[in-house]
C-alpha positions in Angstrom: 9.8 114.6 60.5 10.9 117.6 62.5 14.0 117.2 64.6 14.0 118.1 68.3 16.9 120.6 68.7 15.6 122.3 71.8 17.2 119.7 74.1 20.5 119.8 72.3 20.7 123.6 72.6 19.9 123.4 76.2 22.7 120.8 76.8 25.2 122.9 74.9 24.4 125.9 76.9 24.7 124.0 80.1 28.3 122.8 79.4 29.8 126.1 78.2 30.5 127.5 81.7 32.5 124.4 82.6 34.7 124.6 79.6 35.5 128.2 80.4 36.3 127.3 84.0 38.8 124.6 82.9 40.5 127.1 80.6 40.7 129.6 83.3 42.3 127.0 85.7 44.9 126.0 83.1 45.8 129.7 82.4 46.1 130.3 86.1 48.5 127.4 86.5 50.6 128.6 83.6 50.7 132.0 85.2 51.9 130.5 88.5 54.6 128.5 86.8 55.7 131.5 84.8 55.9 133.6 87.9 57.8 130.8 89.7 60.3 130.6 86.8 60.7 134.4 86.7 61.3 134.4 90.5 63.8 131.6 90.3 65.6 133.2 87.4 65.6 136.5 89.3 67.0 134.8 92.3 69.7 133.1 90.2 70.5 136.4 88.6 70.6 138.1 91.9 72.9 135.4 93.3 75.1 135.6 90.3 75.3 139.4 90.7 75.9 138.9 94.4 78.7 136.4 93.8 80.4 137.9 90.8 80.0 141.6 91.6 79.2 142.4 95.2 81.4 139.6 96.7 83.7 139.0 93.8 86.8 139.7 95.7 85.9 137.2 98.5 85.2 134.4 96.0 88.3 135.1 94.0 90.3 134.9 97.2 88.8 131.5 98.0 89.5 130.3 94.4 93.1 131.5 94.6 93.5 129.9 98.0 92.3 126.6 96.6 94.6 126.9 93.6 97.5 127.9 95.8 97.1 125.0 98.2 100.1 122.6 98.0 99.5 118.9 98.7 102.0 116.1 99.4 102.8 113.2 97.1 103.9 110.3 99.2 107.0 108.5 97.9 107.2 104.7 97.4 109.0 103.2 100.3 112.1 101.2 99.4 112.4 97.4 99.6 114.6 95.6 102.1 116.6 92.8 100.4 118.6 89.8 101.5 122.3 89.6 100.7 121.6 87.8 97.4 118.9 90.3 96.4 116.0 88.2 97.6 113.1 90.4 98.8 112.6 90.4 102.6 110.1 93.3 102.6 108.4 95.1 99.8 105.3 97.1 99.0 102.4 95.1 97.5 99.0 96.2 96.3 96.1 94.9 98.2 92.4 95.7 98.1 89.4 96.1 100.4 86.2 95.2 98.6 82.8 96.7 99.4 79.2 96.5 98.1 76.9 99.5 97.7 73.5 97.9 98.4 71.8 101.3 98.2 72.8 102.0 94.6 69.7 103.0 92.5 71.0 100.8 89.7 71.6 97.8 91.9 70.5 94.6 90.0 68.1 93.3 92.7 66.6 90.4 90.7 70.0 89.2 89.5 71.3 89.3 93.1 68.5 87.1 94.4 69.0 84.7 91.5 72.7 84.4 92.0 72.9 84.5 95.8 73.3 80.7 96.2 76.2 80.2 93.8 77.8 83.5 94.9 77.8 82.3 98.5 79.1 78.9 97.4 82.1 80.6 95.6 82.8 82.9 98.6 82.9 80.0 101.0 85.2 78.0 98.8 87.8 80.7 98.0 87.3 83.0 101.1 86.4 80.5 103.9 86.2 83.2 106.6 82.5 82.1 106.7 80.6 79.0 105.7 78.2 79.1 102.8 75.3 79.5 105.2 77.2 82.2 107.0 77.8 84.2 103.8 74.1 83.8 102.8 72.8 85.0 106.1 75.2 88.0 106.2 74.4 89.1 102.6 70.7 88.6 103.0 70.7 90.7 106.2 72.5 93.5 104.3 70.1 93.3 101.3 66.9 93.2 103.3 67.8 96.0 105.8 65.6 99.0 105.7 68.6 101.3 105.6 70.9 99.6 103.1 74.6 99.9 103.6 76.3 102.0 101.0 79.7 100.5 101.7 79.3 97.0 103.2 82.8 95.5 103.5 82.8 92.2 101.7 86.5 91.3 101.9 89.6 92.8 103.4 93.2 92.8 102.3 92.9 90.6 99.2 95.5 90.4 96.5 95.0 91.4 92.9 94.8 87.7 91.9 91.9 87.2 94.4 90.2 90.3 93.2 90.3 89.0 89.6 88.8 85.7 90.8 86.1 87.6 92.7 85.1 89.5 89.5 84.3 86.2 87.9 82.0 85.0 90.7 78.3 84.7 89.9 76.4 88.0 90.0 79.6 90.0 89.5 80.7 88.5 86.2 79.4 90.3 83.1 77.8 93.2 85.0 79.0 96.7 85.4 80.0 98.0 88.9 77.0 100.3 88.8 74.6 97.3 88.8 76.7 95.1 91.3 77.6 98.0 93.6 81.1 96.6 93.7 83.7 99.1 95.2 87.4 98.3 95.0 89.7 100.2 97.4 93.4 99.7 96.5 96.1 100.3 99.1 99.8 99.6 99.5 101.0 97.3 102.3 104.4 96.2 103.5 104.7 92.5 102.9 107.2 89.9 103.9 107.4 87.0 101.4 109.4 84.9 104.0 106.9 85.5 106.8 108.4 86.1 110.2 111.9 85.3 109.2 114.2 87.8 111.0 111.0 89.9 111.5 112.1 91.6 114.6 115.4 92.8 113.1 113.7 94.0 109.9 111.0 95.8 112.0 107.6 97.3 111.3 106.1 100.5 109.8 103.1 102.5 110.8 101.7 106.0 111.3 103.6 108.1 113.9 101.8 110.2 116.5 103.2 113.3 114.8 101.8 112.8 111.3 99.8 110.4 109.2 102.8 109.5 107.0 104.0 105.9 107.1 107.4 105.6 108.8 109.4 102.8 110.4 108.7 102.2 114.1 111.1 99.4 114.9 114.1 97.4 113.6 115.7 98.3 110.2 112.6 100.0 109.1 113.2 102.6 111.9 117.0 102.7 111.8 117.0 103.4 108.1 113.7 105.2 107.8 115.2 108.4 106.3 116.6 106.2 103.4 113.7 103.8 103.0 111.1 106.6 103.1 112.5 108.8 100.4 111.5 112.4 99.8 107.8 113.4 99.4 106.8 115.5 96.4 104.3 118.4 96.1 101.5 119.3 93.7 98.9 122.0 93.5 95.6 122.6 91.7 95.9 124.6 88.4 93.2 126.0 86.1 93.7 124.7 82.6 91.7 125.7 79.5 88.8 123.4 80.1 89.3 122.0 83.6 91.1 122.3 86.9 93.8 119.6 87.4 96.9 118.7 89.4 100.3 120.3 88.6 103.3 118.6 90.1 105.8 121.2 91.4 108.2 118.7 93.0 108.1 115.0 92.1 108.4 112.5 94.9 111.7 110.7 95.2 111.2 107.0 96.0 113.1 105.5 98.9 116.3 103.6 98.7 116.2 99.8 98.4 118.3 98.5 101.3 120.4 95.4 100.8 121.0 93.7 104.1 123.7 91.1 105.0 121.0 88.5 105.9 121.5 85.2 104.1 118.1 83.5 103.6 119.5 80.0 103.9 121.6 80.7 107.0 118.6 82.6 108.6 116.4 79.6 108.0 119.0 77.2 109.6 119.6 79.4 112.7 115.8 79.9 113.3 115.2 76.2 113.0 118.0 75.1 115.3 117.2 77.8 117.9 113.5 76.8 117.8 114.4 73.1 118.2 116.6 73.6 121.3 114.1 76.0 122.9 111.3 73.5 122.3 113.4 70.7 123.7 114.4 72.4 127.0 111.2 74.5 127.2 113.0 77.8 127.7 111.2 81.2 127.9 113.2 82.8 125.1 116.3 82.5 123.0 118.4 84.8 120.9 121.1 83.9 118.3 123.4 86.0 116.0 125.5 84.5 113.2 128.2 86.8 111.8 130.9 86.5 109.1 134.3 86.9 110.6 136.1 88.7 107.9 133.4 91.3 107.1 131.3 91.6 110.3 128.2 90.8 108.1 125.3 89.6 110.3 124.2 86.6 108.2 121.4 85.6 110.5 119.7 86.9 113.6 116.8 85.3 115.4 114.9 86.1 118.6 112.3 83.6 119.7 109.9 83.8 122.6 107.3 81.3 123.9 103.8 82.6 123.5 100.7 81.7 125.6 100.1 78.6 123.4 103.6 77.3 124.0 104.8 78.1 120.4 108.0 80.1 119.7 107.5 83.3 117.8 109.8 86.1 116.6 110.0 88.6 119.5 111.9 91.3 121.2 115.4 91.8 119.8 117.5 90.7 122.8 120.7 90.5 120.7 121.2 94.3 121.3 119.8 94.5 124.9 122.4 94.9 127.7 122.5 92.0 130.2 125.1 90.9 132.7 127.1 88.7 130.4 128.4 86.1 132.9 131.5 84.1 132.0 131.5 84.8 128.3 133.2 88.1 129.3 136.3 86.2 130.7 138.1 86.0 127.3 137.7 89.8 127.0 139.3 90.3 130.4 142.0 87.8 129.5 142.6 89.8 126.3 143.2 92.9 128.4 145.6 90.9 130.7 147.6 89.6 127.8 147.8 93.0 126.1 148.8 94.7 129.4 151.4 92.1 130.2 149.7 90.8 133.3 150.3 87.3 131.9 152.4 86.2 129.0 152.7 82.4 129.3 149.4 80.7 129.0 150.9 77.7 130.8 151.8 79.8 133.9 150.2 78.3 137.0 147.8 80.4 139.0 146.9 79.6 142.6 143.1 79.1 142.9 142.0 77.5 146.2 138.6 77.4 147.8 137.9 81.1 147.6 139.5 84.5 147.1 138.5 87.1 149.7 138.9 90.6 148.1 138.1 94.2 148.9 136.0 93.3 152.0 133.3 91.8 149.9 131.9 88.3 149.9 134.7 85.9 148.9 134.9 85.0 145.2 134.3 81.3 144.6 134.2 78.7 141.8 131.6 76.1 141.0 134.2 73.4 141.6 137.5 73.2 143.5 140.9 73.6 141.9 144.1 74.1 144.0 145.8 75.7 140.9 145.2 76.2 137.2 147.2 77.3 134.3 146.3 80.6 132.6 144.7 78.6 129.8 143.0 76.5 132.4 141.3 79.5 133.9 139.4 80.0 130.6 139.0 76.2 130.0 137.4 75.6 133.4 135.8 79.0 133.7 137.4 80.0 137.0 136.1 83.2 138.6 138.9 83.1 141.2 141.7 82.7 138.6 140.3 85.5 136.4 140.0 87.9 139.4 143.6 87.0 140.6 145.0 87.8 137.2 143.1 91.2 136.8 143.9 92.5 140.3 147.6 92.1 139.4 147.4 95.2 137.3 144.3 97.0 138.6 144.2 96.5 142.3 145.0 100.2 142.9 143.5 101.4 139.7 140.0 99.9 139.1 139.1 102.8 136.8 142.0 101.7 134.6 140.3 98.4 134.0 137.0 100.2 133.0 139.1 102.4 130.6 140.2 99.2 128.8 136.6 98.8 127.7 136.6 102.4 126.6 139.7 101.8 124.6 138.0 99.1 122.5 134.9 101.3 121.9 132.5 99.7 124.4 131.1 103.1 125.5 130.2 104.0 121.9 127.2 103.1 119.8 128.0 100.3 117.5 125.9 101.6 114.6 125.2 98.1 113.4 122.0 99.1 111.6 119.7 97.7 114.3 117.4 100.3 115.8 117.0 99.0 119.3 120.8 98.8 119.8 121.8 99.6 123.4 125.3 100.6 124.7 127.0 98.6 127.4 126.5 99.8 130.9 130.0 99.8 132.5 130.9 102.1 135.3 133.8 104.4 134.4 134.9 104.6 138.0 134.1 101.3 139.6 135.1 100.3 143.1 137.8 97.6 143.7 135.0 95.2 144.6 133.0 96.0 141.4 136.2 95.7 139.3 136.9 92.2 140.7 133.3 91.1 139.7 133.3 92.9 136.3 136.2 90.8 135.1 134.2 87.6 135.2 130.8 88.9 134.1 128.9 90.6 136.9 128.5 94.2 138.0 128.2 95.3 134.4 125.8 94.9 131.4 126.9 94.2 127.8 124.6 93.5 124.8 125.3 90.1 123.3 126.3 91.8 119.9 129.1 93.7 121.6 130.4 90.4 123.2 130.2 88.7 119.8 132.1 91.5 118.2 135.2 90.9 120.4 135.1 87.1 119.9 134.9 87.9 116.2 138.0 90.1 116.5 139.8 87.2 118.3 138.9 84.9 115.4 140.0 87.7 113.0 143.5 87.9 114.3 142.8 91.0 116.5 141.2 93.2 113.8 138.0 94.6 115.3 135.5 94.7 112.4 132.1 96.5 112.9 129.1 94.2 112.9 126.6 95.4 110.3 123.2 94.5 109.0 123.3 96.7 105.9 125.8 96.4 103.0 124.3 98.3 100.1 121.8 100.9 98.9 120.1 101.1 95.5 117.4 102.8 93.5 116.9 103.7 89.8 120.2 104.1 88.1 122.1 104.1 91.4 123.8 101.2 93.2 126.0 101.9 96.2 128.0 99.4 98.2 128.8 100.2 101.8 132.4 99.2 102.6 133.5 97.1 105.6 134.5 99.3 108.5 136.3 98.8 111.7 135.5 99.9 115.3 139.2 99.8 116.0 141.8 98.7 113.5 143.2 96.2 116.1 142.3 95.5 119.7 145.0 92.9 120.3 148.1 91.6 118.6 148.0 88.5 116.4 150.2 86.7 118.9 147.7 87.3 121.7 144.8 86.5 119.4 146.4 83.1 118.8 146.8 82.5 122.5 143.2 83.3 123.1 142.0 81.0 120.3 144.0 78.2 121.9 142.2 78.8 125.2 138.8 78.9 123.6 139.5 75.7 121.8 140.3 74.0 125.1 136.8 75.0 126.4 135.4 72.6 123.8 138.2 70.0 123.3 140.1 70.2 126.6 140.0 67.4 129.2 138.1 69.7 131.6 136.5 72.1 129.2 133.1 73.4 130.3 131.5 72.5 126.9 133.3 69.3 126.2 130.4 66.9 127.0 128.2 68.3 124.2 130.4 70.0 121.7 133.7 68.0 121.6 132.5 65.5 119.0 131.2 68.0 116.5 131.9 67.3 112.8 133.0 71.0 112.6 135.8 72.1 115.0 134.3 74.6 117.4 135.8 77.1 119.8 134.1 79.4 122.3 133.1 80.0 125.9 130.2 79.1 128.0 128.5 81.6 130.3 125.9 81.3 133.0 124.3 84.3 134.8 121.4 84.6 137.2 118.4 86.7 136.3 117.9 89.9 138.2 114.3 90.2 139.5 112.9 93.5 138.2 110.9 94.1 141.5 113.3 93.1 144.2 116.4 94.0 142.2 118.1 90.9 143.6 119.3 87.7 141.9 116.7 85.1 141.1 118.7 81.9 141.4 115.9 79.8 140.0 116.2 81.5 136.6 119.4 81.4 134.6 120.5 83.0 131.3 122.8 80.6 129.5 125.2 81.8 126.8 127.7 80.4 124.4 129.8 82.6 122.2 132.4 81.3 119.8 133.4 80.7 116.2 133.9 77.9 113.6 135.7 76.2 112.1 138.1 76.6 115.0 141.3 76.2 112.9 140.2 78.6 110.1 137.4 80.8 111.5 134.8 81.9 109.0 131.7 82.5 111.2 131.3 83.7 114.8 128.1 83.2 116.8 126.5 84.0 120.1 123.4 82.2 121.5 121.4 83.0 124.6 118.9 80.7 126.2 116.8 81.9 129.1 115.3 79.8 131.9 115.2 76.2 130.5 112.7 74.1 132.5 113.4 70.5 131.3 115.9 68.1 129.7 118.9 70.4 129.4 120.1 73.1 131.9 123.7 73.9 131.0 125.1 76.5 128.6 126.9 73.9 126.5 123.8 71.6 126.2 121.5 74.5 125.2 123.1 77.6 123.6 126.3 75.7 122.7 124.2 72.9 121.1 122.5 75.5 118.8 125.9 76.6 117.5 127.0 73.1 117.0 123.9 72.1 115.1 124.1 75.3 112.9 127.7 74.6 112.1 127.1 71.0 111.2 124.1 71.8 109.0 126.2 74.5 107.2 129.0 71.9 106.8 126.6 69.3 105.4 125.3 71.8 102.8 128.8 72.8 101.7 128.5 76.4 103.0 131.8 76.1 104.9 133.6 75.2 101.7 134.4 71.6 102.7 131.2 69.6 102.0 131.7 66.0 103.0 131.5 63.5 100.1 128.6 61.1 100.7 128.4 60.1 97.0 131.4 57.8 96.7 129.3 54.8 95.9 127.0 56.5 93.3 127.0 54.4 90.1 129.1 55.8 87.2 126.1 56.2 85.0 124.0 58.2 87.5 124.3 61.9 87.5 121.9 63.8 89.7 120.2 66.4 87.7 119.8 69.9 89.0 117.6 71.5 86.3 116.3 75.1 86.3 113.1 75.7 84.4 113.5 78.0 81.4 112.4 81.6 81.9 108.7 82.3 81.2 107.9 78.6 81.1 104.3 79.1 82.2 102.3 78.9 85.4 104.2 75.9 86.7 107.9 76.3 87.1 109.3 72.8 87.5 112.5 72.4 89.4 114.4 69.3 90.3 116.0 68.3 93.6 118.3 65.4 94.1 119.3 63.6 97.3 122.0 61.1 98.2 121.7 58.8 101.3 124.7 58.9 103.6 126.7 55.7 103.8 126.1 55.5 107.6 122.7 56.5 108.9 123.0 59.7 111.0 122.6 59.5 114.8 120.3 62.4 116.0 120.3 63.6 119.6 116.9 63.4 121.2 115.5 64.1 124.7 114.3 60.5 124.7 117.7 59.1 123.8 119.4 58.3 120.5 117.5 56.9 117.6 118.4 55.9 114.0 116.1 56.7 111.2 116.8 54.5 108.2 113.5 54.9 106.4 112.8 57.1 103.5 110.3 59.7 104.8 107.5 61.1 102.7 107.7 64.8 102.0 104.9 65.1 99.5 103.1 68.5 99.6 105.7 69.9 102.1 107.4 73.2 101.4 111.1 73.1 100.4 112.0 74.4 103.9 110.0 71.7 105.7 111.1 69.0 103.3 114.8 69.9 103.8 114.4 69.8 107.6 112.6 66.4 107.5 115.1 64.8 105.1 118.2 66.0 106.9 116.8 64.7 110.2 116.3 61.4 108.5 120.0 61.3 107.5 120.0 62.6 104.0 122.5 65.0 102.3 120.5 67.4 100.2 121.4 69.5 97.2 118.7 71.7 95.6 117.9 74.6 93.4 114.8 76.8 93.3 111.9 77.0 95.6 108.4 75.6 95.9 106.4 72.7 97.2 107.1 69.0 96.7 104.7 67.6 94.1 106.3 64.3 93.2 108.6 61.9 95.1 110.3 59.3 92.8 112.5 56.6 94.3 115.5 55.9 92.0 117.0 53.1 94.2 117.4 52.4 97.9 119.9 55.2 98.4 118.6 57.9 96.0 115.4 59.8 95.5 114.4 62.5 93.0 111.9 65.1 93.9 110.0 67.5 91.7 109.0 70.9 93.1 106.3 73.3 91.9 106.1 77.0 92.8 102.4 77.2 92.1 
């Protein structure tokens, strides 16, 4: 049978032109691609020639400029330490955590699957939002058309929190490329003790002149040049295979500053000042506790009522100049004794109803006395008596009285280490009328710290030690102790200092002493002076008689002074309105609490009836003992329950209070108010309370 090949030939002939056309199209495309590559290569070659030959000098100059650029290496800011080496302020590493939802490698399916458990974990450990709140927020970011490349998930978290976050569902076991997790480390000044002495320590921040972090208040500002250190420098250098950083001058870290602050005493002062302010609902209060022999400021607290009625650390009024009121009278009496205006403290001074002087309004007292002894002038706080004594020597020479303040250094900066420190404002050339008012606390302005320094000198036998907040500097391989210094070696004789101490003791223990009603029965002998001064209205510049500034300045124990103290209370509105019952009561409570803890060296013995076979254990946990550092604390009940002053009257607490889960600070406060004598070691939170018998309890602390 003959095959039909005619049709096949026809079909083959019909398809040949199409094949040729396809081949032509392919070749044309190759030609276009080749031409494109040649053009691009030519452009690259031209650009290379343009850069390396034609403009070589310009680019070399730019490269050299980049390599010659010198950048700054910020130093590590020094720590601020308490007197015992405890850290008050340090630099801690914190992190801001972000998520890059726009990452190409973001694990979308895994994110959806783990969203519920992830939100559950975030709500539990970072409860800034509820679980539903976290879910809504994360879903909104994930489903947005323009996804955030740096959504802030968490701010200012610690390294421990960051480690916990890494183990959350979705983040655990996945690379950061797939989770979009971005960790931004930064250093932050941190205070382990919270707001304790916060105003005196101060704050740091960027200045308006540069972006460097410097002190802007308190010790941070006063000692900024020491704390900041010295910045280093580095530049970019071309190495064999890369360009890297080359350090020309390494940064020198700042000095660690050891302050005179005692953590225990600071805690006591803050608690007692807060308690009195809360009782009398004052606007603000300020207190400074100083060691007599060295001038070391052991505690300083400035509390002010906020809009919620709570007292918070505020403006450092201890170094702000105010009219001092009657607390200046012992200073005037010291001048009178040194200048021989009086010698015998039993000399009788005529007082009377008033003392007209220098054609001004007659000087008066709050109560009538026909006559007082020189000691009685201080004991009963007589304006008339003080003015009559001072005008004996300065009636025709009021500038001579002002010079007496200059003689003891009152026109000079004290250099205590507190940045906001002001100088006293005392006229160098006062009128006779002003001089007669200056001697009992008006027509002048003196910071409380200056007043305290003179009382401290009286307690110190006349030696005028300089108050200080810094006692040492240290950094790697260097440890420097700042010696005690004196503003003046002596501002009065020991004999006159003894006379003044006798007068100040009468203020508390005397039959007519202005502080006798509240301070006479203290377990610690006290000496000091009350002072009351009206507030000057900042608008009218006149005295506002409805608002008083109440002061008490003194020292204790009165017979062997170890600590001096000044307290100011401004505008109490209920319960207590006198200087002795407010500011004086703070000093009394501080002294008694120090006495009860054995800080004054004569701790009373409340353990006389403890069984022979009972020895309270004070056990320190061994070093590196694990996550929980167990510490023991023992208490012994006083024989007689302690009577505690209260606005509602006296009450007696004989029940053992529960202090479970309280911090050591809060537990001590609660137990001492209940009448317990406490001895302790370590820090932490009360985890167990075990009753040994009706008069003893053993507590266990954990610092976890």
